[in-house]
N, C-alpha and C positions, 0 to 999 in steps of 0.2 A: 936184651933184643926182642924186637917188637917185627912185626910180618904186616904187612897188606896183601889181602888176599882176595880172588873173585871163584863166584863158584856158577856154576850151572844148576840150575833147578828143573826139573824135572819137565816146567810147561816153557824152558824152554830161552828163560828171561836168565839174565844176569846179575846175581848180588857180590857186593863187594865190601868188603870189614875191614877190621883192623885187629888184632890182640899183641899180646905177649907171650900165650901158651898155644900154638895152632893147632897143635894136633887134640888141645881138650877143648876147643873155640868150633872144631872139625867135628869132636865127637857130639857137642853139644846139638850143633845143628844137625844131624846125623839122629840122634832121639828127640828131636823136634824141642828138647829143653831151652832153645835162644830163642826168649818169647821177639822175633820178628817176622820179617819178612817170607824168610822161605820154609817158620813153619808147618804153611797152605802147602806150600809145594817142594817137598821131599817124593821121590831122594833125590842131593844134591853129588854133585862133581866138585871138589876142587881143581879148576881149571890154569889157575895161575899165580904162583903166590912170589914175593921179596922181599928179603928181609932190610933189616934197617937200623939204624946205632940207637933214633929213638922213636920215644910213641908222635911226637909233632911233627915227626919225618914222612913215618907211616902212612897217619891222616893226609897232610900232605898229600903225599901220591895217590890214597884212596879217591878224596875228592877231587882229584886232577880226571883221574880216570871214569868216576862216577858220572864228567858232564862229556865223554864220548863220545859220538855216534855209537852204533849197537853194530857195524862192519869194523870199525876202529875196535872195540873189544876185542869179536872173533879173530882179528887177523894179530894181535895182542896172545889172543889162547895159542895161538900156531905159529908164534915167533916167525913172523910178517913183518920185521922190521922194513924193508920197503916198503909194504904194501901200506906201514903208519905212517911212513912217510909221508906217500902221494896224500892217502887220506887227510892225515894235518895242514897240506898247501891249502885245501880243498877240491882234489881234483876228484872225481869219482863219488861227492860226495853223495849221494844217491845208493853206493854199488855198498850190492848185500851178502 
């Protein structure tokens, strides 16, 4: 199994990634051992994750959500599917 995950960084930004071992990857992010965007933006908080049967599916989901607006990502962290739908249709595009 593979995971697509989203972290909220200390500066309020979001980071998306995928992995086959979410606990190990989160430990790496928390310790600053994963050489990426989060290293200088700790602490980080896991705000969303979803399991997928293949790495390819997890990567497709990661890339899709990376292209979303900040408002849409925030709605995902809140589980607000109706807001995600509205934002996807282009209404309230500047919603924060």
